[in-house]
TORVEXTOR-274909 format. One record per residue: residue in one letter; z, x, y of N, C-alpha, C in turn; residue number from 1. Coordinates in steps of 0.2 Angstrom, whole numbers, padded with zeros to 4 digits. Each point is the difference from the previous one (the first is absolute). Layout:
BEGIN
<r "a" <Z X Y> <Z X Y> <Z X Y> NUM>
...
% end
This chain:
BEGIN
<r "m" <0385 -0142 0426> <0006 0003 0003> <-0002 0006 0005> 1>
<r "k" <0001 -0001 0006> <-0001 0005 0005> <0005 0006 -0001> 2>
<r "f" <-0003 0006 0001> <0004 0006 -0001> <0007 -0001 0003> 3>
<r "h" <0000 -0002 0007> <0007 0001 0003> <0004 -0006 -0002> 4>
<r "y" <-0002 -0005 -0003> <0004 -0005 -0003> <0002 0002 -0007> 5>
<r "g" <-0004 0004 -0004> <0002 0002 -0007> <0006 0003 -0001> 6>
<r "l" <0002 0005 0004> <0006 0003 -0001> <0007 -0004 0001> 7>
<r "p" <0001 -0004 0005> <0006 -0004 0000> <-0001 -0006 -0006> 8>
<r "k" <-0005 -0002 -0001> <-0001 -0006 -0005> <0002 0003 -0007> 9>
<r "i" <-0003 0006 -0002> <0002 0003 -0007> <0007 0002 0000> 10>
<r "a" <0003 0003 0005> <0007 0002 0001> <0004 -0006 -0001> 11>
<r "g" <-0002 -0005 0003> <0004 -0007 0000> <0000 -0003 -0007> 12>
<r "l" <-0005 0001 -0004> <0000 -0003 -0006> <0004 0005 -0005> 13>
<r "f" <0000 0006 0001> <0005 0004 -0004> <0007 -0001 0002> 14>
<r "w" <0001 -0001 0006> <0007 -0002 0002> <0002 -0007 -0003> 15>
<r "l" <-0004 -0005 0000> <0002 -0006 -0003> <0001 0000 -0007> 16>
<r "a" <-0004 0004 -0004> <0001 0001 -0007> <0006 0003 -0001> 17>
<r "t" <0002 0006 0003> <0006 0003 -0001> <0006 -0004 0001> 18>
<r "w" <0000 -0004 0006> <0006 -0004 0002> <0000 -0006 -0005> 19>
<r "q" <-0005 -0004 -0002> <0000 -0006 -0004> <0001 0002 -0007> 20>
<r "l" <-0002 0005 -0003> <0001 0002 -0007> <0006 0005 -0001> 21>
<r "g" <0003 0002 0006> <0006 0004 -0001> <-0002 0007 -0003> 22>
<r "l" <-0005 0003 0003> <-0002 0007 -0003> <0003 0005 0004> 23>
<r "n" <0002 0005 -0004> <0003 0006 0003> <-0005 0005 0004> 24>
<r "q" <0002 0003 0005> <-0004 0005 0004> <0003 0007 -0001> 25>
<r "p" <-0004 0005 0001> <-0008 -0001 0001> <-0003 -0002 -0007> 26>
<r "m" <-0005 -0004 0001> <-0004 -0002 -0006> <-0007 0003 -0001> 27>
<r "e" <-0003 0000 -0006> <-0006 0002 -0001> <-0005 -0006 -0001> 28>
<r "a" <-0006 0001 0003> <-0005 -0006 0000> <-0007 0002 -0001> 29>
<r "f" <-0004 -0004 -0003> <-0007 0000 0000> <-0002 -0006 0005> 30>
<r "a" <-0006 0002 0003> <-0002 -0005 0005> <-0008 -0001 0000> 31>
<r "q" <-0002 -0006 0000> <-0008 -0001 0000> <-0001 -0005 0005> 32>
<r "l" <-0005 0001 0004> <-0002 -0004 0006> <-0007 -0002 -0001> 33>
<r "l" <-0001 -0007 0001> <-0007 -0002 0001> <-0002 -0001 0007> 34>
<r "l" <-0006 0003 0001> <-0003 0000 0007> <-0007 -0002 0001> 35>
<r "p" <-0001 -0003 0006> <-0007 -0002 0001> <-0005 0007 0001> 36>
<r "g" <-0006 -0001 -0001> <-0005 0005 0000> <0001 0005 0006> 37>
<r "g" <0001 -0003 0006> <0000 0004 0006> <0006 0004 0001> 38>
<r "e" <0005 -0001 -0005> <0007 0003 0001> <0001 0005 -0006> 39>
<r "i" <-0004 0000 -0005> <0001 0004 -0005> <0001 0008 0002> 40>
<r "a" <-0004 0002 0005> <0000 0007 0002> <0007 0002 0003> 41>
<r "d" <0004 -0005 0002> <0006 0001 0003> <0006 0001 -0005> 42>
<r "g" <-0002 -0002 -0007> <0005 0000 -0005> <0004 0007 -0001> 43>
<r "k" <-0004 0005 0000> <0003 0007 -0001> <0005 0002 0005> 44>
<r "d" <-0002 -0001 0006> <0004 0001 0006> <0007 -0004 0000> 45>
<r "l" <-0002 -0007 -0002> <0006 -0004 0000> <0005 0002 -0005> 46>
<r "g" <-0003 0002 -0006> <0005 0002 -0006> <0004 0006 0002> 47>
<r "n" <-0003 0005 0003> <0003 0006 0002> <0006 -0001 0005> 48>
<r "t" <-0002 -0004 0005> <0005 -0002 0005> <0006 -0004 -0002> 49>
<r "l" <-0002 -0005 -0005> <0005 -0004 -0003> <0005 0004 -0004> 50>
<r "s" <-0003 0004 -0004> <0004 0005 -0005> <0005 0004 0004> 51>
<r "r" <-0003 0003 0006> <0004 0004 0004> <0006 -0004 0003> 52>
<r "k" <-0001 -0005 0003> <0005 -0004 0004> <0005 -0003 -0005> 53>
<r "l" <-0002 -0003 -0006> <0004 -0002 -0005> <0005 0005 -0003> 54>
<r "n" <-0003 0006 -0001> <0004 0005 -0003> <0005 0003 0005> 55>
<r "k" <-0002 -0001 0007> <0005 0002 0005> <0006 -0005 0001> 56>
<r "g" <-0003 -0006 -0001> <0005 -0006 0001> <-0002 -0004 0006> 57>
<r "v" <0001 -0007 -0001> <-0002 -0005 0005> <0006 -0004 0001> 58>
<r "k" <0001 -0001 0006> <0006 -0004 0002> <-0001 -0008 -0001> 59>
<r "t" <0004 -0003 -0004> <0000 -0007 -0002> <0006 -0004 0002> 60>
<r "p" <0000 -0006 0000> <0006 -0004 0002> <0006 0001 -0004> 61>
<r "n" <0000 0003 -0006> <0006 0002 -0004> <0000 0007 -0002> 62>
<r "g" <-0003 0005 0005> <0001 0007 -0001> <-0007 0003 -0001> 63>
<r "q" <0001 0006 -0002> <-0006 0005 -0001> <-0004 -0002 -0006> 64>
<r "l" <-0006 -0001 0000> <-0005 -0001 -0006> <-0003 0007 -0001> 65>
<r "k" <0001 0002 -0007> <-0004 0006 -0002> <-0003 -0001 -0006> 66>
<r "v" <-0007 0001 0000> <-0004 -0001 -0006> <-0004 0006 -0001> 67>
<r "k" <-0001 0002 -0007> <-0004 0006 -0002> <-0006 -0003 -0003> 68>
<r "l" <-0006 0000 0003> <-0006 -0003 -0002> <-0003 0005 -0006> 69>
<r "l" <0000 -0002 -0006> <-0003 0004 -0005> <-0007 0000 0000> 70>
<r "n" <-0003 -0006 0002> <-0007 -0001 0001> <-0002 -0005 0005> 71>
<r "f" <-0005 0001 0004> <-0002 -0005 0004> <-0008 -0001 0000> 72>
<r "s" <-0002 -0006 -0002> <-0008 0000 -0001> <-0002 -0006 0004> 73>
<r "t" <-0006 0000 0002> <-0004 -0006 0003> <-0006 -0002 -0004> 74>
<r "s" <-0001 -0007 0000> <-0006 -0002 -0003> <-0003 -0006 0004> 75>
<r "p" <-0007 -0001 -0001> <-0003 -0005 0004> <0003 -0007 -0001> 76>
<r "e" <0000 -0004 0005> <0002 -0007 -0002> <-0005 -0003 -0005> 77>
<r "g" <0003 -0004 -0005> <-0005 -0003 -0005> <0000 0004 -0006> 78>
<r "s" <0002 0007 0000> <-0001 0004 -0006> <0005 -0002 -0006> 79>
<r "g" <0005 -0004 0002> <0005 -0002 -0005> <-0004 -0006 -0004> 80>
<r "i" <-0003 -0004 0003> <-0003 -0006 -0003> <-0006 0002 -0003> 81>
<r "m" <-0004 0005 0003> <-0006 0003 -0004> <0002 0003 -0006> 82>
<r "s" <0005 0004 0000> <0002 0003 -0007> <0002 -0005 -0005> 83>
<r "y" <0003 -0005 0002> <0002 -0005 -0004> <-0006 -0004 -0003> 84>
<r "r" <-0005 -0001 0004> <-0006 -0003 -0003> <-0003 0005 -0005> 85>
<r "r" <0000 0007 0002> <-0003 0005 -0005> <0003 -0001 -0007> 86>
<r "r" <0007 -0001 0000> <0003 0000 -0006> <-0002 -0007 -0004> 87>
<r "a" <-0001 -0005 0004> <-0001 -0006 -0003> <-0007 0000 -0003> 88>
<r "l" <-0005 0003 0003> <-0007 0000 -0002> <-0001 0005 -0005> 89>
<r "g" <0004 0006 0000> <-0002 0005 -0005> <-0006 0004 0001> 90>
<r "s" <-0004 0001 -0005> <-0006 0004 0001> <-0005 -0004 0004> 91>
<r "e" <0000 -0006 0001> <-0005 -0004 0004> <0001 0001 0007> 92>
<r "f" <0006 0003 0002> <0001 0001 0007> <-0005 0006 0003> 93>
<r "d" <-0001 0005 -0005> <-0004 0005 0002> <-0008 -0001 0000> 94>
<r "k" <-0002 -0006 -0001> <-0007 -0002 0000> <-0001 -0005 0006> 95>
<r "k" <0005 -0001 0004> <-0001 -0005 0005> <0001 0003 0007> 96>
<r "s" <-0003 -0004 0005> <0001 0001 0007> <0005 -0005 0002> 97>
<r "i" <0006 0002 0002> <0006 -0005 0001> <0002 0001 0007> 98>
<r "g" <0000 -0005 0004> <0003 0001 0007> <0007 -0004 0000> 99>
<r "l" <0004 0003 0004> <0007 -0003 0002> <0000 -0002 0007> 100>
<r "l" <0001 -0006 0002> <0000 -0002 0007> <0008 -0002 0001> 101>
<r "m" <0003 0003 0004> <0007 -0001 0002> <0001 -0003 0007> 102>
<r "l" <0002 -0006 0001> <0001 -0002 0007> <0007 -0001 0002> 103>
<r "g" <0002 0004 0005> <0007 0001 0002> <0001 -0003 0007> 104>
<r "y" <0005 0002 0003> <0001 -0003 0007> <-0003 0005 0005> 105>
<r "r" <0001 0006 -0001> <-0003 0005 0005> <-0007 0001 -0001> 106>
<r "n" <-0003 0000 -0006> <-0006 0002 -0002> <-0003 -0003 -0006> 107>
<r "a" <-0006 0002 -0002> <-0003 -0002 -0006> <-0003 0007 -0003> 108>
<r "s" <0002 0001 -0007> <-0002 0006 -0003> <-0005 -0002 -0006> 109>
<r "f" <-0005 0005 -0001> <-0004 -0001 -0006> <-0001 0007 -0004> 110>
<r "l" <0002 -0001 -0006> <0000 0005 -0005> <-0006 -0001 -0005> 111>
<r "l" <-0004 0005 -0001> <-0005 0000 -0005> <0000 0005 -0006> 112>
<r "s" <0000 -0003 -0006> <0000 0004 -0006> <-0007 -0001 -0003> 113>
<r "s" <-0004 0006 0000> <-0006 0000 -0003> <0000 0004 -0006> 114>
<r "k" <-0001 -0004 -0006> <0000 0003 -0007> <0006 0005 -0001> 115>
<r "g" <0006 -0003 0002> <0006 0003 -0001> <0002 0005 0005> 116>
<r "n" <-0004 0002 0006> <0002 0004 0005> <0001 -0003 0006> 117>
<r "l" <0005 0002 0004> <0001 -0002 0007> <-0006 0002 0004> 118>
<r "a" <-0004 -0005 0002> <-0006 0002 0004> <0000 -0002 0007> 119>
<r "k" <0005 -0004 0002> <0000 -0002 0007> <0007 -0003 0002> 120>
<r "f" <0002 0002 0006> <0006 -0004 0002> <0000 -0001 0008> 121>
<r "e" <-0001 -0006 0002> <-0001 -0002 0007> <0005 -0004 0002> 122>
<r "t" <0001 0000 0007> <0005 -0005 0003> <-0003 -0002 0007> 123>
<r "t" <0002 -0006 0002> <-0002 -0003 0006> <0006 -0004 0003> 124>
<r "d" <-0001 -0002 0006> <0006 -0004 0003> <0000 -0007 -0001> 125>
<r "l" <-0004 -0002 -0005> <-0001 -0008 -0001> <0006 -0002 -0005> 126>
<r "g" <0006 0001 0003> <0006 -0003 -0004> <0002 -0006 0004> 127>
<r "m" <0006 -0003 -0002> <0002 -0006 0002> <0001 0000 0008> 128>
<r "s" <0002 0006 0002> <0001 0001 0007> <-0006 -0001 0005> 129>
<r "w" <-0006 0001 -0003> <-0007 -0001 0003> <0000 -0008 0001> 130>
<r "l" <0002 -0004 -0005> <-0001 -0007 0001> <0005 -0003 0005> 131>
<r "v" <0006 0003 0000> <0005 -0002 0005> <-0002 0002 0007> 132>
<r "h" <-0003 0006 0001> <-0002 0002 0007> <-0006 -0005 0002> 133>
<r "q" <-0004 -0001 -0004> <-0006 -0005 0001> <0003 -0007 0002> 134>
<r "f" <0004 -0002 -0004> <0003 -0007 0001> <0003 0000 0007> 135>
<r "v" <0004 0005 0002> <0003 0000 0007> <-0005 0000 0005> 136>
<r "e" <-0005 0004 -0001> <-0006 0000 0005> <-0004 -0006 0001> 137>
<r "r" <-0001 -0003 -0006> <-0005 -0006 0000> <0004 -0006 0003> 138>
<r "t" <0006 -0001 -0002> <0004 -0006 0003> <0001 0001 0007> 139>
<r "a" <0002 0006 0003> <0001 0002 0007> <0005 -0005 0003> 140>
<r "v" <0006 -0001 -0003> <0005 -0005 0003> <0006 0004 0001> 141>
<r "g" <0000 0007 0000> <0006 0004 0001> <0004 0002 -0006> 142>
<r "l" <-0003 -0001 -0006> <0003 0003 -0006> <0001 0007 0000> 143>
<r "s" <0005 0003 -0004> <0000 0007 0000> <-0002 0002 -0007> 144>
<r "k" <-0004 0006 0000> <-0002 0002 -0007> <0006 0004 -0003> 145>
<r "d" <0006 0001 0003> <0006 0003 -0003> <0005 -0005 -0002> 146>
<r "d" <-0002 -0007 0000> <0004 -0005 -0002> <0000 0001 -0008> 147>
<r "l" <0006 0001 -0003> <0001 0001 -0007> <-0001 -0006 -0004> 148>
<r "r" <0000 -0006 0003> <-0001 -0006 -0004> <-0008 -0001 -0001> 149>
<r "l" <-0004 0003 0004> <-0007 -0002 0000> <-0003 0000 -0007> 150>
<r "a" <0000 0006 -0003> <-0003 0001 -0007> <0002 -0005 -0005> 151>
<r "h" <0006 -0001 -0001> <0003 -0005 -0004> <-0003 -0007 0001> 152>
<r "l" <0000 -0002 0007> <-0002 -0007 0001> <-0007 -0001 0000> 153>
<r "l" <-0004 0005 0001> <-0007 0000 -0001> <-0002 -0001 -0007> 154>
<r "v" <0004 0003 -0005> <-0002 -0001 -0007> <0002 -0007 -0002> 155>
<r "q" <0006 -0003 0003> <0002 -0007 -0002> <-0005 -0005 0003> 156>
<r "a" <-0003 0002 0006> <-0005 -0005 0003> <-0006 0000 -0004> 157>
<r "q" <-0002 0006 -0002> <-0007 0001 -0004> <0001 -0003 -0007> 158>
<r "n" <0006 -0001 -0002> <0002 -0003 -0007> <0000 -0008 0001> 159>
<r "g" <-0001 -0002 0006> <0000 -0008 0001> <0006 -0003 0003> 160>
<r "n" <0005 0004 0003> <0005 -0003 0004> <-0002 0000 0007> 161>
<r "q" <-0002 -0006 0002> <-0003 -0002 0006> <0005 0001 0006> 162>
<r "n" <0007 0000 -0002> <0005 0001 0006> <0003 0007 0000> 163>
<r "a" <-0003 0004 -0004> <0004 0007 -0001> <0000 0004 0007> 164>
<r "l" <-0005 -0001 0004> <-0001 0004 0006> <0003 -0004 0006> 165>
<r "r" <0003 -0005 -0001> <0003 -0004 0006> <0006 0004 0003> 166>
<r "s" <0004 0004 -0004> <0005 0003 0003> <-0001 0006 0005> 167>
<r "i" <-0007 0003 0000> <-0001 0005 0004> <-0003 -0002 0007> 168>
<r "s" <-0001 -0006 0001> <-0002 -0003 0006> <0005 0002 0006> 169>
<r "r" <-0003 0002 0005> <0005 0001 0006> <0000 -0005 0005> 170>
<r "k" <-0003 -0006 -0002> <0000 -0005 0005> <0006 -0004 0001> 171>
<r "a" <0002 -0003 0005> <0006 -0003 0002> <0001 -0007 -0002> 172>
<r "t" <-0006 -0003 -0001> <0000 -0007 -0001> <-0003 -0002 -0007> 173>
<r "p" <0002 -0006 -0003> <-0003 -0002 -0006> <-0008 0000 0000> 174>
<r "t" <-0002 -0003 0006> <-0008 0000 0000> <-0003 0007 0000> 175>
<r "g" <0003 0004 0004> <-0002 0007 0000> <0000 0004 -0007> 176>
<r "v" <0006 -0002 -0004> <0000 0003 -0007> <-0005 -0003 -0004> 177>
<r "e" <-0001 -0006 0000> <-0006 -0003 -0004> <-0006 0003 0002> 178>
<r "s" <-0002 0001 0006> <-0006 0003 0002> <-0001 0007 -0003> 179>
<r "d" <0005 0004 0000> <0000 0006 -0002> <-0001 0000 -0008> 180>
<r "l" <0004 -0004 -0003> <-0001 -0001 -0008> <-0007 -0002 -0002> 181>
<r "k" <-0003 -0004 0004> <-0007 -0002 -0001> <-0005 0006 0001> 182>
<r "l" <0002 0004 0005> <-0004 0006 0001> <0001 0005 -0005> 183>
<r "f" <0006 0001 -0002> <0001 0005 -0005> <-0003 -0002 -0007> 184>
<r "n" <0000 -0006 -0002> <-0003 -0002 -0006> <-0008 0000 0000> 185>
<r "s" <-0003 0000 0006> <-0007 0000 0001> <-0002 0007 0000> 186>
<r "v" <0004 0005 0002> <-0002 0007 0001> <0000 0003 -0007> 187>
<r "l" <0005 -0001 -0004> <0002 0003 -0006> <-0006 0000 -0005> 188>
<r "p" <-0002 -0005 -0002> <-0006 0000 -0006> <-0006 0004 0002> 189>
<r "p" <-0003 0000 0006> <-0005 0004 0001> <0002 0008 0000> 190>
<r "l" <0006 0001 0003> <0002 0007 0000> <0001 0002 -0007> 191>
<r "v" <0003 -0003 -0004> <0001 0002 -0007> <-0007 0001 -0003> 192>
<r "d" <-0005 -0004 0001> <-0007 0001 -0003> <-0003 0007 0003> 193>
<r "d" <0001 0001 0007> <-0002 0006 0003> <0003 0006 -0004> 194>
<r "y" <0007 -0001 -0001> <0003 0006 -0003> <-0002 0001 -0007> 195>
<r "c" <-0001 -0005 -0004> <-0003 0001 -0007> <-0007 0003 0000> 196>
<r "r" <-0004 -0002 0005> <-0007 0003 0000> <0000 0007 0002> 197>
<r "a" <0005 0002 0004> <0001 0007 0002> <0002 0004 -0006> 198>
<r "i" <0004 -0003 -0004> <0003 0004 -0006> <-0006 0001 -0005> 199>
<r "i" <-0004 -0006 -0001> <-0006 0001 -0004> <-0005 0005 0002> 200>
<r "r" <-0002 -0001 0006> <-0005 0005 0003> <0002 0007 -0001> 201>
<r "w" <0007 0002 0001> <0002 0006 -0001> <0000 0003 -0007> 202>
<r "v" <0002 -0005 -0005> <0000 0002 -0007> <-0008 0001 -0002> 203>
<r "k" <-0004 -0004 0002> <-0007 0000 -0002> <-0003 0007 0002> 204>
<r "n" <0002 0003 0005> <-0003 0006 0002> <0003 0006 -0003> 205>
<r "l" <0005 -0001 -0004> <0004 0005 -0003> <-0003 0002 -0007> 206>
<r "a" <-0002 -0005 -0004> <-0001 0002 -0007> <-0003 -0006 -0004> 207>
<r "v" <-0004 0001 -0005> <-0002 -0005 -0005> <0005 0000 -0005> 208>
<r "l" <0002 -0006 -0002> <0006 -0001 -0005> <-0002 -0003 -0006> 209>
<r "d" <0004 0002 -0005> <0000 -0004 -0007> <0006 -0005 0000> 210>
<r "e" <0005 0002 0004> <0006 -0004 0000> <0004 0002 0006> 211>
<r "v" <0004 -0005 0002> <0004 0001 0006> <0007 -0002 -0001> 212>
<r "l" <0005 0004 0002> <0007 -0002 -0001> <0002 -0001 0008> 213>
<r "i" <0003 -0006 0001> <0002 -0002 0006> <0008 -0001 0000> 214>
<r "c" <0003 0003 0005> <0007 -0001 0001> <0003 0001 0007> 215>
<r "g" <0006 -0001 0001> <0003 0001 0007> <0002 -0007 0002> 216>
<r "g" <0005 0000 0004> <0003 -0007 0002> <-0005 -0004 0004> 217>
<r "t" <-0004 0003 0004> <-0005 -0003 0004> <-0006 -0003 -0004> 218>
<r "a" <-0001 0002 -0006> <-0006 -0002 -0004> <0001 -0007 -0002> 219>
<r "d" <0006 -0003 0000> <0001 -0007 -0002> <-0002 -0005 0005> 220>
<r "l" <-0001 0003 0007> <-0002 -0004 0005> <-0007 -0002 0000> 221>
<r "i" <-0004 0005 -0003> <-0007 -0002 -0001> <-0002 0000 -0007> 222>
<r "r" <0004 -0002 -0005> <-0001 0001 -0007> <-0007 -0005 -0002> 223>
<r "a" <0000 -0006 0003> <-0005 -0004 -0002> <-0007 0003 0002> 224>
<r "p" <-0001 0002 0007> <-0007 0002 0002> <-0002 0007 -0004> 225>
<r "l" <0005 0004 -0001> <-0001 0006 -0003> <-0002 -0001 -0007> 226>
<r "t" <0003 -0005 -0004> <-0002 -0002 -0007> <-0007 -0002 0000> 227>
<r "q" <-0001 -0005 0005> <-0007 -0003 0000> <-0006 0006 0001> 228>
<r "y" <0002 0005 0005> <-0005 0005 0001> <-0001 0004 -0006> 229>
<r "f" <0005 0003 -0003> <-0001 0004 -0006> <-0003 -0003 -0006> 230>
<r "e" <0002 -0006 -0001> <-0002 -0004 -0006> <-0008 -0001 0001> 231>
<r "s" <-0002 -0002 0007> <-0007 -0001 0001> <-0004 0006 -0001> 232>
<r "a" <0003 0006 0001> <-0003 0006 0000> <0000 0003 -0008> 233>
<r "g" <0003 -0004 -0004> <0001 0002 -0007> <0004 0006 -0001> 234>
<r "i" <0005 0001 0004> <0005 0005 -0001> <0007 -0003 -0002> 235>
<r "p" <0002 0002 -0006> <0007 -0003 -0002> <0005 0003 0004> 236>
<r "i" <0005 -0005 0001> <0006 0002 0004> <0006 0000 -0004> 237>
<r "v" <0004 0005 0001> <0007 0000 -0004> <0005 0000 0006> 238>
<r "w" <0003 -0005 0001> <0005 0000 0005> <0006 0004 -0002> 239>
<r "n" <0002 0004 0005> <0006 0005 -0001> <-0001 0004 -0006> 240>
<r "g" <-0006 0001 -0002> <-0001 0005 -0005> <0003 -0003 -0007> 241>
<r "g" <0002 -0006 0000> <0003 -0003 -0006> <0007 0002 -0001> 242>
<r "v" <0003 0003 0005> <0007 0002 0000> <0005 -0006 0000> 243>
<r "q" <0005 0000 -0005> <0005 -0005 0000> <0007 0003 0002> 244>
<r "i" <0003 -0002 0006> <0006 0003 0002> <0006 -0003 -0004> 245>
<r "p" <0004 0004 -0003> <0006 -0003 -0004> <0004 -0004 0005> 246>
<r "k" <0002 -0006 -0002> <0004 -0005 0005> <0006 0003 0002> 247>
<r "g" <0003 0004 -0005> <0007 0003 0002> <-0001 0005 0005> 248>
<r "l" <-0006 0003 0001> <-0001 0006 0005> <-0001 -0003 0007> 249>
<r "d" <-0003 -0006 0000> <-0002 -0002 0007> <0006 -0004 0003> 250>
<r "t" <0005 0004 0002> <0006 -0003 0003> <-0001 -0002 0007> 251>
<r "q" <-0005 0002 0004> <-0001 -0002 0006> <-0006 -0006 0001> 252>
<r "g" <-0003 -0002 -0005> <-0005 -0005 0000> <-0006 0003 0003> 253>
<r "l" <-0002 0006 -0001> <-0006 0003 0003> <-0006 -0001 -0005> 254>
<r "e" <0001 -0002 -0006> <-0005 -0002 -0005> <-0005 0006 0000> 255>
<r "n" <-0007 -0002 0000> <-0005 0005 -0001> <-0001 0005 0005> 256>
<r "r" <0004 -0001 0006> <0000 0006 0005> <0003 0006 -0002> 257>
<r "i" <0004 0000 -0006> <0003 0006 -0002> <-0004 0003 -0007> 258>
<r "a" <-0006 -0003 -0001> <-0003 0002 -0006> <-0002 0007 0000> 259>
<r "d" <-0003 0002 0005> <-0002 0007 0001> <0006 0005 -0001> 260>
<r "v" <0005 -0002 0003> <0006 0005 0000> <0003 0000 -0007> 261>
<r "w" <0000 -0006 -0003> <0003 0000 -0007> <-0004 0004 -0005> 262>
<r "t" <-0007 -0001 0000> <-0004 0003 -0004> <-0001 0008 0001> 263>
<r "a" <0001 0002 0007> <0000 0007 0001> <0006 0003 -0002> 264>
<r "h" <0006 -0004 0000> <0006 0003 -0003> <0000 0001 -0008> 265>
<r "i" <-0003 -0005 -0003> <-0001 0001 -0007> <-0005 0006 -0002> 266>
<r "n" <-0005 0001 0004> <-0004 0006 -0001> <0004 0006 0001> 267>
<r "y" <0004 0000 0005> <0004 0006 0002> <0005 0002 -0006> 268>
<r "i" <0003 -0005 -0002> <0005 0001 -0005> <-0004 0002 -0007> 269>
<r "k" <-0005 -0002 -0001> <-0004 0002 -0006> <-0002 0007 0001> 270>
<r "m" <-0002 0002 0006> <-0002 0007 0001> <0006 0005 -0001> 271>
<r "l" <0005 -0002 0003> <0006 0004 -0001> <0002 0000 -0008> 272>
<r "d" <0000 -0005 -0003> <0001 0000 -0008> <-0004 0005 -0003> 273>
<r "e" <-0007 0000 0002> <-0004 0004 -0004> <0001 0008 0002> 274>
<r "h" <0002 0001 0007> <0001 0006 0002> <0006 0004 -0003> 275>
<r "f" <0005 -0004 -0001> <0006 0002 -0003> <0001 -0001 -0007> 276>
<r "g" <-0006 -0002 -0003> <0000 -0001 -0008> <0005 -0005 -0002> 277>
<r "y" <0001 -0006 0004> <0005 -0005 -0002> <-0003 -0006 -0003> 278>
<r "e" <0003 -0001 -0006> <-0003 -0006 -0004> <0005 -0006 0002> 279>
<r "r" <-0003 -0005 0004> <0004 -0005 0002> <0000 -0006 -0006> 280>
<r "k" <0006 -0002 -0001> <0001 -0004 -0006> <0002 -0007 0003> 281>
<r "q" <0001 -0001 0006> <0002 -0006 0003> <-0005 -0002 0005> 282>
<r "k" <-0001 -0007 0002> <-0004 -0002 0005> <0002 0003 0007> 283>
<r "l" <-0005 0001 0004> <0001 0002 0007> <0004 -0006 0003> 284>
<r "f" <-0001 -0006 -0001> <0003 -0005 0003> <0004 -0004 -0006> 285>
<r "p" <0006 0001 -0002> <0003 -0004 -0005> <0000 -0007 0001> 286>
<r "d" <0000 -0004 -0006> <0000 -0007 0001> <0007 -0003 0003> 287>
<r "n" <0005 0004 -0001> <0007 -0002 0002> <0002 0003 0007> 288>
<r "y" <-0005 0003 0003> <0001 0003 0007> <0003 -0005 0005> 289>
<r "q" <0005 0003 0003> <0003 -0004 0006> <0000 0004 0006> 290>
<r "a" <-0003 -0003 0005> <0000 0004 0007> <0007 0001 0003> 291>
<r "p" <0000 0006 0004> <0007 0001 0003> <0001 -0006 0005> 292>
<r "p" <0006 -0002 0001> <0002 -0005 0004> <-0003 0001 0007> 293>
<r "k" <-0002 -0006 0003> <-0003 0001 0007> <0005 0002 0005> 294>
<r "t" <-0002 0004 0004> <0005 0002 0006> <-0001 -0005 0006> 295>
<r "s" <0005 -0003 0002> <0000 -0005 0005> <-0002 0004 0007> 296>
<r "v" <-0004 -0003 0004> <-0002 0002 0006> <0006 0001 0005> 297>
<r "a" <0005 -0004 -0001> <0006 0000 0004> <0004 0006 -0002> 298>
<r "s" <0001 0002 -0006> <0003 0006 -0002> <-0003 0007 0003> 299>
<r "i" <-0007 0000 0000> <-0003 0005 0002> <0001 0001 0008> 300>
<r "k" <-0001 -0006 0003> <0001 0000 0008> <0007 0003 0001> 301>
<r "e" <0005 -0002 -0004> <0007 0002 0002> <0001 0007 -0001> 302>
<r "l" <-0003 0003 -0005> <0000 0007 -0002> <-0003 0004 0006> 303>
<r "f" <-0006 -0003 0003> <-0003 0003 0005> <0004 0000 0007> 304>
<r "h" <0003 -0005 0001> <0005 -0001 0006> <0005 0005 -0001> 305>
<r "q" <0004 0000 -0005> <0005 0004 -0001> <-0001 0008 0002> 306>
<r "n" <-0006 0002 -0002> <-0002 0007 0001> <-0004 0001 0006> 307>
<r "g" <-0001 -0005 0005> <-0003 0001 0006> <-0008 0000 -0001> 308>
<r "f" <-0002 -0003 -0005> <-0008 0000 0000> <-0002 -0006 0003> 309>
<r "l" <0004 -0005 0001> <-0002 -0006 0004> <0005 -0002 0005> 310>
<r "r" <-0001 -0002 0006> <0005 -0002 0004> <0003 -0007 -0002> 311>
<r "q" <0006 0000 0001> <0004 -0006 -0001> <-0002 -0005 0005> 312>
<r "p" <-0002 -0007 -0002> <-0002 -0004 0005> <0006 -0002 0005> 313>
<r "s" <-0001 -0001 0006> <0005 -0002 0005> <0002 -0007 -0002> 314>
<r "p" <0007 -0002 0002> <0002 -0007 -0002> <-0004 -0005 0004> 315>
<r "r" <-0003 0002 0006> <-0004 -0005 0003> <-0007 -0002 -0003> 316>
<r "n" <-0002 0005 -0004> <-0007 -0001 -0003> <0001 -0001 -0008> 317>
<r "s" <0006 0000 -0002> <0001 -0001 -0008> <-0002 -0007 -0002> 318>
<r "k" <0001 -0005 0004> <-0002 -0006 -0001> <-0008 -0001 -0002> 319>
<r "n" <-0004 0004 0003> <-0007 0000 -0001> <-0002 0003 -0007> 320>
<r "l" <0005 0003 -0003> <-0002 0004 -0006> <0002 -0005 -0006> 321>
<r "n" <0003 -0005 0001> <0002 -0004 -0006> <-0004 -0006 -0001> 322>
% end
């Protein structure tokens, strides 16, 4: 999360929580943020600025939002899963060199625990966006790297759907579309191979490992070649650190992409329990948990329109929105 995006995103999450859960304001809150290695240094300034603005009040679609931050902390991406693995291994964790490779959209991160101590934290731009940009450049048929469909369609195509990329062709004739589709399907496999080799070269230069934890939404794209490489090198793989996301929690179908956030939340709650001397007698995630009702996009848009946060569509253009 870039610094200038961080403030509105976090404030927006607080607003959504207060509105959806019917919380009274001003409210008090604890906040924890997971950041890539290159952005950890900005965490303190972000926390101070956020605390000041939320305390003063932020204009929202349904009034002024006021939040008193009781604590704001930042942790490296992957630290939640790494801590989860520490608890799973017990004393064995402190005897090993364990790496965590997280492949996201913007970047790839690597976290190294050497005999129980955080020894290295690196990040690179080898995320899914790298693959998207390369695909656009190598096909050279006028695609846009900003096309939000591309990442999802590339995953579908890599998983065997030969027609997945048909819809992004800009050709006007069936023959032209077929030509593009053939090009797309021929460019993708070697591109994915290049991406996987780049990731492996990067990791090999960072550390000698006894075990590797691999996670992140992009990791599934190259799961097979990554598995082949680490198994041939004699390095055991633990996908997503062995984390199992409670089904009732995953209301948006994000699956393993929320593993780091979920485990970081567990660690944070345990830290607070210890700090305040609280003996928890119930599960952090009860078996009978029911998620809050989903808020419809239509109701949010209506709220935004009513308070001037979005322009009402003109009658002439309203047909295009349906």
